[in-house]
C-alpha positions in Angstrom: -24.8 9.0 27.0 -23.4 7.3 23.9 -19.7 7.9 23.2 -18.7 8.8 19.6 -15.9 6.9 18.0 -13.0 9.0 16.9 -12.2 8.4 13.3 -8.8 6.9 12.4 -7.6 10.0 10.5 -8.3 12.2 13.5 -6.4 9.8 15.8 -3.4 10.1 13.5 -3.5 13.9 13.4 -3.8 14.0 17.2 -0.9 11.5 17.6 1.4 13.8 15.7 0.2 17.2 16.9 -0.7 16.6 20.5 1.5 13.5 21.5 4.5 14.4 19.2 4.5 10.9 17.7 6.3 11.5 14.4 6.2 7.9 13.2 3.5 8.8 10.6 5.2 10.0 7.4 5.0 13.8 7.1 3.4 13.6 3.6 0.6 11.4 5.0 0.0 13.8 7.9 -0.2 16.7 5.4 -2.7 14.8 3.3 -4.9 14.0 6.4 -4.8 17.7 7.5 -5.5 18.9 4.0 -8.6 16.6 3.9 -9.9 18.1 7.1 -11.0 21.7 7.8 -7.7 22.8 9.1 -6.1 25.8 7.4 -3.2 26.6 9.8 -1.1 24.7 12.3 0.6 26.5 15.2 3.9 25.0 16.2 5.6 25.6 19.5 8.4 23.0 19.2 11.5 22.6 17.1 10.6 18.9 16.5 7.2 19.7 15.0 8.8 22.4 12.8 11.4 19.9 11.5 8.6 17.4 10.9 6.4 19.9 9.0 9.4 21.1 7.0 9.2 17.7 5.3 5.9 18.8 3.6 4.9 21.5 1.2 3.4 23.5 4.1 5.1 26.8 4.7 5.6 29.3 7.6 3.3 32.3 7.3 4.6 34.1 10.4 6.5 33.5 13.6 7.3 35.0 16.9 9.9 34.1 19.5 7.7 31.3 20.8 5.7 29.8 17.9 5.4 29.5 14.1 2.2 29.5 12.0 2.2 27.0 9.2 -0.1 27.3 6.2 -1.7 24.0 5.1 -1.5 23.6 1.3 
């Protein structure tokens, strides 16, 4: 079975969201996410919330354990 290559923009999104590598500028992350088919981001960490607050994304709702950010 042939493996598919993961595109660079997808690797960058995964690095931030899954591996919590915040070395990518928040504005660039927002641009990559906006260009994909992602409409919302669910955050469960304070670090990701702080990172996303550096963009024009905004919190749609939250509970004690997570926040839902709207991608704009």
